[in-house]
N, C-alpha and C positions, 0 to 999 in steps of 0.2 A: 503493499499499500504506500501511496505517496502522501506527503504532508502539504497542507495549504499554509499560506501566510495570512493570518487573520488581519482584519482592520484594526488600527489603533483605536481603542475605546476604553472608558473607565470599566465598563462591565462587558465581558465576552463569555457567551455560553455555547457549549458544544453538546449536541444531542444526536444520538444515532438514528432515532426515528422521530416522527411527529406524533404527538398526542393532543387531543383537544384541551387537555388539562393545561397545556402550555399557554393557553390564552390568559390564564391568571398571571403568568410570568410576564406576558407582554403588557398587561395592565399594570403590574407592579413596576415594570421598567419605566413605563411612560409616566407614571407618577413620581418616579425618582429621577435618576440622572440619564436615562435612556440606556440602550445596550445594542450590541450586534450579536444575533443568534445564528448559529449554523446547524442545519439539520442534515443528517447523512454524514456526519463528522465525529469521530470519538474524541475523548478528553486529550489524546496525544496529537490532536490536530490532523490525524490520518483519515482520509476519505474512505468510508466504508460503503457508500452508495445508499440511495433512497429509493424505494419502490413508489410507483405512482407519482413521481416527481412532477409530471406535467399537470396531472389533476390537482395536486397540491398547490401548484403555482397559482391556481385560480381559487382554490377553496380557502387557503389561509387568508389572503387579503379580504375576501368577501366575509368570512366570519369576523374578522377583526373589525371591519366597518359595521357589520349588522349588530354586533354585540357591544361594541365600544364607541363607535363613531370615530375610529382613528383610520387615518390612511398611513399605512407603513410601506416601506420600500422592500419589495420581495424580488430576489433575483435567482434565476436558475443557472448554475454553473456546472461545468463538467471537467473532470480531470482523470486521465488514464481510463476513459470509457465509463467512469462512474459519475452519476449525477448527485449534486448536493445543492441545498438552498441556503441562500444568505438572506436574512431578514434584519432590516435596520429599524429600530425603534427610537424615535426622537423623543426627548423629554417633553412633556405636555405642560402648557401654561395654565391649563384648567384641570380640575380633579376628573379622573377617569374611573368609572365603575365597570364591573363585569358581573352580569346577572344581579344587579342591585347591591354588589359588595365592592368594597374599596381594598385594593392591595397596594403594598409598598415594598420595594426591594431595599432592604437595609443590610449592608455587609454581604454575608453569604446566605442570608435567610429571606424568604418571602413571607411578609406578615399581612394578615387581614386586619385592617384598622377598624376599631370599635371604640365607643364611648368618648372619653376625653381625647384620646390619641387622634380619633377621626375628626372631632371638632376642631382641634388645633391644625390638623392637616388641611381642612377645608378653608379655614381662615387664612392660612399661609397662602394657599393657592388663589385666594381672592385679594392677596396683598395686605391683609390685615392680621392683627395679633389679638390674643385673648384680652389683653388690657384695653382694646379699642371698642369692645362691645358695650352697647348702652345698657345701664342698669335701670330697670323701670321702677324699682322701689325707692331709689335714693332721690333726695332733693338737696337743694342748697343749705337747708337747715342742718344736714349731716356733715357739713364741711366746717372744719375748725379754723377760724380766722387766725388764731395764733400760728398755726402751721403755715398758712399763706404768708404771714408776715415774716416768719423765719425764713421761708423760701426766697422772698424778695430781698431780705437783708443779705443772705448768702450769695444770691445772684448778683447783686450790686457790687459786693465786695470782690467777686470774681471778675467784674466788669463784663458780664454777659447779659446783664440787664441794665438798662439806662436808669439813672437816679430818678428821672421823672416818673417812673412807674412805682416808686415806693408806696404811695397811697392809692394805687389802683384798686378798684372794687373787686370783690371776690369773683364775681361773675366774669369781669373783664380779664382777670388773670387766667381763670380756667379756659375762657374762650381763646386767649392768645396762645395758650399751650396745646390747643386742639383737644381739650378734655371734655368738651360738650358736643353733642351730635347736632344735626341741622335743626332740630326742634328745641334746642337748649337743654336736653336731658343730660345728666351726668354719665360719663363712661366709667367702666370699672377702675381705670387707672386714677381717676379723680378721687375716688373713695379710698383707694389704697394709699395714695400719697398724702391726702389732706383730711381724710375722714376723722371725725370725732371719735367713732368707734368702728374701725373697719371690720373687727371681728363679728359685728352684727351682720354683716353681709358675706364675709369670707372667713370661716373658722380657722384657717391655717395661716393667718397673718400674725406670726409671732416668731421670736428668735430665742431658742432655748439654749442655755449655757449650763454645763454640768461639770463639776469638779470630781474627777475619779482617782481612785487609789491604783490598786493592782491591775484591775481590768474593768470592763464596762459594767459588770455586776457590782462593783465596789464604789457606788455613788455616795460621795461625801456631803455635798450640798449642791444647790442649783438655783438658778433664776430664770424667769420667763419674762422676756421684754416684749410688751404689746404696744399697740398704738399705731399711728400712721408711720409709713415707711420713709417719709422724707426726713424725719428726725430719729429714726431707728438707729442708724450707725452711731450717733452721739450717745444715745442711751447704752448701747452695747459697750462702747469705749469706757464709759463711766463705770460700768459694772466690772469690766476687766481690770481697770486700774484700781478700783475700790477693793476687789476681793480675790481676784484670780491670778494676776500677774505680779511679778516682783520688780522693784525698781532699785537696782544696785546703786549704792551711794559712792560718790567719788568727791575729792577735794582738789581744788586748784587754789593754793594759797589758803586763805581763810574762808573761801567760798565753797559752799556745800552744794553739790549737784545730785539730782536723782534722775536717772534715765530708765524709761521703761525697758524691759528685757527684750521686747519685740519692737523694731522700728515702727514708731507710732504712725507715720504717714503710710507706710507700706501696709501696716495692719488695717488702717482705714480703707485703703484701696481694695483689700481682700474683702472686707465687710460690704463695700459698696457693690462689688461684683456679685456677691452672693444675694444681695437684696435686689439688685436691678434686674438680674437674669434669672431669677427663681421662676419655676413654674408654680403659679399660685393656686392651681387646682390641686396641688399635691401637699404633702405634710409640711410642718414647720421647718425653718432653717435650724440646723443643730450645730452646736460647738461642744466638742468633748476636750476638756482640758486634763491632760495626764502630766506626770512629772517630767517626762522626757519629750513629750510632743503635744501639739494641739491639732484637732481635726475640725475643719469647718465644712459642713456639707449643706448643700441645697438641691432640691428637686429640680430636674431638667438637665439632660446630658449636654455636653459641648456640641456645637454645630458640626455637622458632618465633614470629615477631613481635618478637624482641628484636634491638636493634642498639645501636650506640654511644650514640645519643641516649637510648634507654630505660634503658640501664645507668647513665648518669651522672645520670639523673633518679630520681624516686621510683619504685620498682618492687618487685614480690614476688620472692622467691627461688625458683628452680626448679632444685634440684640434680639433677645426672645420677646421682650415687651417694649415696643418702639416708643410708646407714649411715656412710659416710666423712664426709659433711657434718655429721651429728649429732655424731660423735666429735670432729671438729675444732671444732665450736661448744663442745662441753663443755671442750675444752682452752683455749678462749678465743682461737682462731686466726681464726675466721670468724664472721659474723653470720647469723642465719637470717632476717633481715628485709630482705635485699637492700641493705644499707648498705655493703658492701665497697668499691664504686667511688665512693661519696661520700667515703670515707676516702682513696681514691687521689686524687681530684680536690682535696680539701682540702690534701693534702701537696704536690702539685705546685704549686698556687695559692700556698701559703705560700713555697715555694722559688723563685717567679717563673719556672716553667718551663712549657712548652706541655704540654696534657693528652696523655697517651698515646693512640694511635689503636687502636681495638678493632674487629676485623673477622673475618668468616668467611673462611678461606683454606685451600685444599687440603684440605678436609674436617675442618678443625679451627678453633680460635680463635687468632688472632695479636694480640698487643699490641706496639705499636711505640713505643719511647721515644726521644726526641731527646736526644743527649748534648751539651746546650747549653754546659754548664759545662766539659766537656772541650775543645770546640771554641774556647771563649773563652780557655782556658789556653794552647792550642797556637797560637791566632791564625793558623790556616792554613785557607784556603778549600777546598783540595783534599783528597785522601785521604792522611792522615798515614802510614798503614801502608805505602804505596808506597815510602817512604823508609827503612823499617826494614830493617837488614841491608844497607846500601849499601856501596860500595867503600871500603876502608880510607883510600885516599888522597884522598877527596872533601874539598873545601874547604867551609866553612860561610859563610853569609852575614854572621853576626855575628863580630866580632874576638874571638878567643880567645887566652889565653896559651899558651906552648909546652906547659906542663904540661896545661892544659885540652884541647888538641889531643890529647895523649897519652891522657887520660881518654876522650875521645870515641872514639878508635880502639879502645880496650879494650872500651868498650860495644858497638861494632859487631861485635867479634869474639864477645862474650859478654854478652847483654843481662841476664843474671842475676848478673853479677859484683858482689860486695859492696865497699864502701868499704875494708874491711880488706885485701881481696885487691889492690885497686888500690894501696894505700899500700905494700904489700910490693914489687909490681912496679916502682913509680915511685921507691922509697926515700924516701918522705916520711911524715910522720905521718898517722894516720887522720883527725885533726881537720883537717888541711890539705886532704886529699881531700874531706871533707864540706863544707868551706867553698867549694871549687871547684865541687862538684856542685850546691850552693845557688845559686851565681852563674850556672852554666850553665842552671838551671831558670828563673832570673829573666830571662835573656836569651832564653828560649824555644828553646833549643838542644835540650834533652832534657826529658823528663817521666817521672815515676815512676808506673807502674801497679801497684796492689796495695801491700802493706805491705813493711816493711824486710827481713823473713825470707824471704817467698815471692814477692815481686813481681819486676818487671822494668823495665829502662830502655827507653824508646821515644825514638828519634832523630827530632826534628822537623826540624831543619835541619842539613845536613851529608852 
């Protein structure tokens, strides 16, 4: 048998025979990136011949037109006395169905689209996104003017909104952002971005943060950040700085500096990406904070053909939620040129930290950040959280004073105890307790997660 040289195409399929079930494949390819299909050719590109080739040359295009309304290019070829058919499927600009069902070719699988996946596919084919749909239940009374003012303030500071718009009416702002339909009704994006209670309309508008010890079953504490998404990144950053992340202290002369362990602007960029590109028909955004790494996950996978290498390089922006992305651009939060991950890369490079890992995971996008500075501070190779809340009578590896032993026991009983509370229990001044706490941190016996008011102590040794 002799081989053929197939046409260059993203998808090429070889079939030894024709079956009517391959009409589903043609439908799926037309709804995706198109394809070239060869019939009478095996997987090794060798021509094995096709029976009734001349009849099929008429039957196949007729069935494609009758069932799907598609016109495909069907060619009868011959090699070494054997006939084979070449069928070229071009990608369609409109949604194509076969016997009332919609198929889509994704990777190496042919999928039948149903439910939310079908809805999103149809919207995409119409040049729309889910956040562009009109919400019949919502009115302007459901919009929070404080969120509008926050947006205008940020947009003016970013020089993406003129100063003259600072006192614009709520309706004018929403209209200028394309968040009202032709009849003046609110679109989904308006409620998500500026709603007083978006959860009233969309239950999964929340950002969950959990602090874990050894594994996902070892949940130590958690927060759920709710409300509109235009201010959500600020609220999440406040929670992270207050309770979840450490801020190593350094001195330059007499000046004291505290720098968040994760580059702050790069962390914001990761949050903005998760919020702007989330599939809001799916579950909440989730952040898992472990001792050695952080995972940020949002529903909705990366665009086809995009992976970590593409994201960290030069690439075009393909927003899932066009109205949300456009509004967040106006606020100065994201860039429409696909430069967000460049900012993340630059932030982590400047901090001397490994690049966050970006991957499709469980139907969404997961960004994994290594907590290198936390691990350096704790100087522990194992899982620190496994030691949190240990027995009161445990001994520490580093020699402590009797009072410091007492402080350690108090922390084990209550990780949120303040220096003032410790001073009252141990009958010494608060300043004395603060000196002991500083010494214990220097000896890597304890570490402080979060700020003075809302944070907690973590026992490393003892």
